[in-house]
C-alpha positions as CSV (number, residue, x, y, z in Angstrom):
1,M,-1.7,3.7,18.6
2,S,1.9,4.8,18.8
3,S,4.6,3.0,20.7
4,E,4.7,5.9,23.1
5,S,1.2,5.2,24.3
6,V,2.4,2.2,26.4
7,P,1.9,3.2,30.1
8,A,5.3,4.1,31.5
9,S,4.5,2.9,35.0
10,I,4.5,-0.8,34.0
11,H,8.1,-0.6,32.9
12,D,9.6,1.6,35.6
13,K,10.1,-1.2,38.0
14,N,13.0,-3.1,39.3
15,L,11.4,-6.5,39.8
16,E,14.3,-8.9,39.1
17,Q,15.1,-9.4,42.8
18,S,11.7,-8.4,44.3
19,P,9.8,-11.2,46.2
20,F,6.7,-12.3,44.5
21,K,4.0,-15.0,45.2
22,I,2.9,-17.6,42.6
23,L,-0.9,-17.7,42.6
24,K,-1.7,-20.3,40.0
25,R,-0.6,-21.7,36.6
26,L,-2.2,-19.8,33.7
27,G,-1.2,-22.2,30.9
28,H,1.3,-24.7,29.7
29,S,2.6,-25.3,26.2
30,K,6.4,-25.7,25.8
31,Y,6.9,-23.8,29.1
32,S,4.7,-23.1,32.0
33,V,3.2,-19.6,32.6
34,Y,2.1,-18.6,36.1
35,L,0.1,-15.7,37.6
36,I,2.2,-14.0,40.2
37,N,1.6,-11.2,42.7
38,Y,3.9,-8.7,44.3
39,P,2.6,-8.4,47.9
40,H,4.1,-5.0,48.5
41,S,2.1,-3.4,45.7
42,N,-0.6,-6.0,45.1
43,E,0.2,-5.9,41.3
44,K,-0.2,-9.0,39.2
45,F,1.9,-10.2,36.3
46,A,2.5,-13.3,34.2
47,M,5.7,-15.3,34.7
48,K,7.1,-17.7,32.1
49,L,9.4,-20.3,33.6
50,F,12.3,-21.9,31.8
51,P,13.9,-24.9,33.6
52,F,17.7,-25.3,33.1
53,E,18.9,-27.7,30.4
54,N,22.1,-29.5,31.1
55,E,22.7,-27.4,34.2
56,R,22.5,-24.1,32.1
57,P,19.9,-21.6,31.2
58,C,18.0,-23.0,28.2
59,V,18.3,-21.5,24.7
60,S,14.7,-20.5,24.5
61,F,15.1,-18.2,27.6
62,H,17.9,-16.3,25.9
63,R,16.1,-16.2,22.6
64,E,13.1,-14.6,24.2
65,A,14.7,-12.5,26.9
66,R,16.8,-10.6,24.3
67,F,13.6,-8.8,23.3
68,K,12.8,-7.4,26.7
69,N,13.1,-3.8,25.6
70,L,10.3,-3.9,23.0
71,R,7.7,-1.3,23.8
72,H,4.5,-1.2,21.7
73,P,0.8,-1.3,22.7
74,N,0.3,-4.4,20.5
75,V,3.3,-6.3,21.8
76,V,3.4,-8.1,25.2
77,S,5.8,-6.2,27.4
78,M,8.5,-8.0,29.4
79,I,8.9,-6.3,32.8
80,A,11.9,-8.3,34.2
81,T,14.1,-11.3,33.4
82,Q,16.1,-13.5,35.7
83,E,18.7,-15.9,34.3
84,K,19.2,-18.1,37.4
85,Q,16.8,-18.7,40.2
86,K,16.5,-21.7,42.6
87,S,13.1,-23.2,42.5
88,S,11.4,-26.2,43.9
89,R,8.5,-28.5,42.9
90,K,7.1,-31.5,44.7
91,G,10.0,-31.3,47.2
92,K,12.7,-31.3,44.5
93,S,15.0,-28.3,44.0
94,F,16.1,-27.1,40.5
95,Y,17.4,-24.0,38.8
96,S,15.4,-22.1,36.3
97,S,15.2,-18.8,34.4
98,Y,12.1,-16.7,34.2
99,I,10.6,-13.8,32.3
100,I,8.0,-11.5,34.0
101,M,5.5,-10.0,31.6
102,E,2.5,-7.8,31.6
103,L,-0.6,-9.8,32.4
104,C,-3.1,-10.4,29.5
105,P,-6.2,-11.3,31.5
106,Y,-8.6,-12.3,28.7
107,G,-6.8,-15.2,27.1
108,D,-5.7,-15.7,23.5
109,F,-7.3,-15.6,20.1
110,A,-7.2,-19.4,19.8
111,D,-9.6,-19.7,22.7
112,M,-11.6,-16.8,21.4
113,I,-12.3,-18.3,18.0
114,S,-13.1,-21.7,19.5
115,K,-15.6,-20.4,22.0
116,T,-17.4,-17.6,20.1
117,N,-18.2,-16.8,16.4
118,I,-18.1,-13.0,17.0
119,L,-15.2,-12.5,14.6
120,R,-17.0,-14.5,11.9
121,T,-20.1,-12.5,12.2
122,D,-18.7,-9.0,12.8
123,E,-16.2,-8.1,10.1
124,K,-15.7,-4.7,11.6
125,L,-14.4,-6.3,14.8
126,L,-12.2,-8.6,12.7
127,R,-10.8,-5.6,10.9
128,T,-10.2,-3.7,14.1
129,Y,-8.1,-6.5,15.6
130,F,-6.3,-7.1,12.3
131,H,-5.3,-3.4,12.4
132,Q,-3.8,-4.0,15.8
133,L,-2.0,-7.1,14.6
134,I,-0.5,-5.2,11.7
135,E,0.6,-2.3,13.9
136,G,2.4,-4.7,16.2
137,V,4.1,-6.6,13.3
138,E,5.0,-3.3,11.6
139,Y,6.7,-2.2,14.8
140,L,8.7,-5.5,15.1
141,H,9.8,-5.3,11.4
142,S,10.9,-1.7,12.0
143,K,13.3,-3.0,14.7
144,G,14.6,-5.7,12.4
145,I,12.7,-8.4,14.1
146,S,10.4,-11.1,12.5
147,H,8.2,-13.1,14.8
148,L,8.1,-16.3,12.6
149,D,5.4,-17.9,14.8
150,L,2.4,-15.8,14.3
151,K,-0.8,-17.8,15.1
152,P,-3.9,-17.2,17.3
153,D,-2.3,-19.0,20.2
154,N,0.4,-16.3,20.4
155,L,-2.0,-13.4,20.1
156,L,-3.3,-12.4,23.6
157,L,-6.0,-10.1,24.8
158,G,-4.5,-7.6,27.2
159,E,-6.1,-4.9,29.3
160,N,-9.0,-3.1,27.6
161,Y,-9.2,-6.1,25.2
162,V,-6.2,-4.9,23.1
163,L,-4.4,-7.4,21.0
164,K,-0.9,-8.2,22.1
165,I,1.7,-10.3,20.2
166,G,3.6,-12.6,22.5
167,D,5.9,-15.6,22.6
168,F,9.2,-14.6,20.9
169,D,11.3,-17.8,21.3
170,R,11.2,-18.4,17.6
171,A,11.7,-14.8,16.6
172,Y,14.5,-13.8,14.2
173,Q,16.7,-10.7,14.4
174,S,18.4,-9.4,11.3
175,S,21.8,-9.9,12.9
176,D,21.1,-13.7,13.5
177,G,22.4,-14.9,10.2
178,L,20.6,-18.1,8.9
179,I,16.9,-18.5,9.5
180,M,16.6,-21.8,11.3
181,T,13.1,-22.0,12.7
182,N,10.6,-24.5,11.2
183,G,7.6,-22.4,12.4
184,S,4.2,-23.8,13.3
185,V,2.4,-26.3,11.1
186,N,-0.5,-24.8,9.0
187,Y,0.6,-21.2,9.7
188,R,4.1,-21.1,8.3
189,A,5.1,-19.8,4.9
190,P,6.1,-22.5,2.3
191,E,9.7,-21.3,2.4
192,I,9.9,-21.9,6.1
193,R,8.4,-25.4,5.7
194,E,10.9,-26.2,3.0
195,G,13.9,-24.7,4.8
196,R,14.7,-22.1,2.2
197,C,13.6,-18.9,3.8
198,E,15.7,-15.8,2.9
199,D,13.2,-13.0,3.8
200,A,11.8,-13.5,7.4
201,Q,9.5,-10.4,7.1
202,A,7.9,-11.9,4.0
203,A,7.4,-15.1,5.9
204,D,5.6,-13.1,8.6
205,I,3.3,-11.7,5.9
206,Y,2.2,-15.1,4.8
207,S,1.5,-16.2,8.4
208,L,-0.5,-13.0,8.9
209,A,-2.8,-14.0,6.0
210,I,-3.3,-17.5,7.5
211,V,-4.2,-15.9,10.9
212,L,-6.6,-13.5,9.2
213,F,-8.3,-16.4,7.4
214,C,-8.6,-18.4,10.7
215,L,-10.1,-15.5,12.6
216,K,-12.6,-14.9,9.9
217,T,-13.7,-18.6,9.3
218,G,-12.6,-20.5,12.4
219,H,-10.5,-22.9,10.4
220,Y,-7.3,-23.1,8.3
221,P,-7.4,-22.2,4.6
222,F,-5.7,-25.6,4.0
223,V,-4.1,-28.3,6.2
224,E,-0.5,-29.2,5.5
225,N,0.2,-32.6,4.1
226,T,3.4,-34.4,3.0
227,K,2.1,-33.9,-0.5
228,E,0.3,-30.8,-1.8
229,G,-3.4,-31.1,-1.1
230,V,-6.3,-30.0,-3.2
231,L,-7.0,-26.8,-1.3
232,E,-3.4,-25.8,-1.1
233,F,-3.1,-26.4,-4.9
234,L,-6.2,-24.3,-5.6
235,L,-4.9,-21.5,-3.4
236,K,-1.4,-21.5,-4.8
237,N,-2.9,-21.2,-8.3
238,E,-5.5,-18.6,-7.2
239,N,-8.3,-20.9,-8.5
240,P,-11.8,-19.6,-7.7
241,E,-12.8,-23.1,-6.6
242,F,-10.8,-22.5,-3.4
243,W,-13.3,-20.0,-2.2
244,L,-16.3,-22.0,-3.4
245,M,-15.1,-25.1,-1.5
246,H,-14.7,-23.1,1.7
247,E,-18.1,-21.4,1.4
248,S,-19.9,-24.8,0.7
249,C,-18.1,-26.8,3.4
250,S,-18.2,-24.3,6.2
251,D,-20.3,-25.1,9.3
252,A,-21.4,-21.5,9.5
253,E,-22.3,-19.1,6.7
254,V,-19.1,-17.5,5.4
255,H,-18.9,-14.8,2.8
256,F,-15.7,-13.7,1.3
257,S,-15.9,-10.2,-0.3
258,K,-13.9,-9.3,-3.4
259,D,-11.8,-6.9,-1.3
260,F,-11.0,-9.6,1.3
261,K,-10.1,-12.1,-1.4
262,S,-7.8,-9.6,-3.0
263,L,-6.0,-8.8,0.2
264,F,-5.6,-12.4,1.3
265,L,-4.3,-13.6,-2.1
266,S,-1.8,-10.8,-2.1
267,M,-0.3,-12.0,1.2
268,V,-0.1,-15.7,0.4
269,K,1.8,-15.5,-2.9
270,Y,4.0,-18.6,-3.1
271,D,7.0,-16.5,-4.2
272,P,7.9,-14.2,-1.2
273,V,9.1,-11.5,-3.5
274,E,5.5,-11.1,-4.9
275,R,3.8,-10.8,-1.5
276,A,2.2,-7.6,-0.3
277,T,4.2,-5.4,2.0
278,I,2.9,-3.9,5.2
279,S,2.4,-0.6,3.4
280,E,0.4,-2.3,0.6
281,I,-1.7,-4.2,3.2
282,K,-2.5,-0.9,5.0
283,N,-3.5,0.7,1.6
284,S,-5.8,-2.2,0.5
285,K,-9.5,-1.7,0.2
286,W,-10.5,-4.3,2.8
287,Y,-8.0,-2.9,5.4
288,C,-9.3,0.6,4.9
289,G,-12.8,-0.4,5.8
290,P,-14.6,0.7,9.0
291,T,-13.2,-0.2,12.4
292,Y,-14.3,0.3,16.0
293,T,-13.0,2.9,18.4
294,Q,-11.3,1.7,21.6
295,N,-14.4,2.5,23.6
296,E,-16.6,0.7,21.2
297,L,-14.2,-2.3,21.2
298,Q,-14.3,-2.5,25.0
299,Q,-18.1,-2.3,25.1
300,I,-18.4,-5.2,22.5
301,M,-15.8,-7.4,24.1
302,S,-17.0,-7.0,27.6
303,T,-20.3,-8.7,26.7
304,I,-18.6,-11.9,25.5
């Protein structure tokens, strides 16, 4: 898919001041996300609400809203932003900011891997979604943007079951200067964990590998500890025992092909300079394996 294949109609709207109705809460992590409806057109979107902090718009709103012009089929589109809006909850008024985004009606990949093993049993489907993830990240990197919080929770299923990268409040832009984020535990690159990251795009590559492993197996390659654990040590040193331990301890039968191992290991090099680039990932044997067409993808996913 090219960035030009995003439907234009979803962006050609002036929704900042248009009246909408909140239907229900869709989710809550750091900030609440609501399903909203525009009565005049009966269109539905998602709205992320950012309460004011110290009587001012919060930093996370500005960090995320600055990416409102991103347009790619594998990146969640922001339709409108509002810096200051009077809201009320349980009879109390407060000011907040919000971002209106395209609705991703089928949840996220964290839910998907917890409720079904289809990605663990259908490698062709796993590869199809990994292609979409890589396309989205490649687009971000081409714009000088690194996500720095790639994990299944931030990968959504949009219309037609297309993967969409969302949640940009930890994202880094090449003009930002120092890389300050500490990322998400168990997905972040070692240099992010240790506060010494100099190449944000290489850090994304590491997280992409962890996401790929989680989608394939349903669990982390290793769990972060204050001290280096056995699995992390084995992985860091590319010891074959790493794969044997995962195959023997897994609840379900898991097989790691030679090509999968090669790709994964190339993406989790401890030294960021040695990690695979997007181009090298796309030229790897595992990546170049068979994938589903969009019609086949819709047929498979609609049965879940």
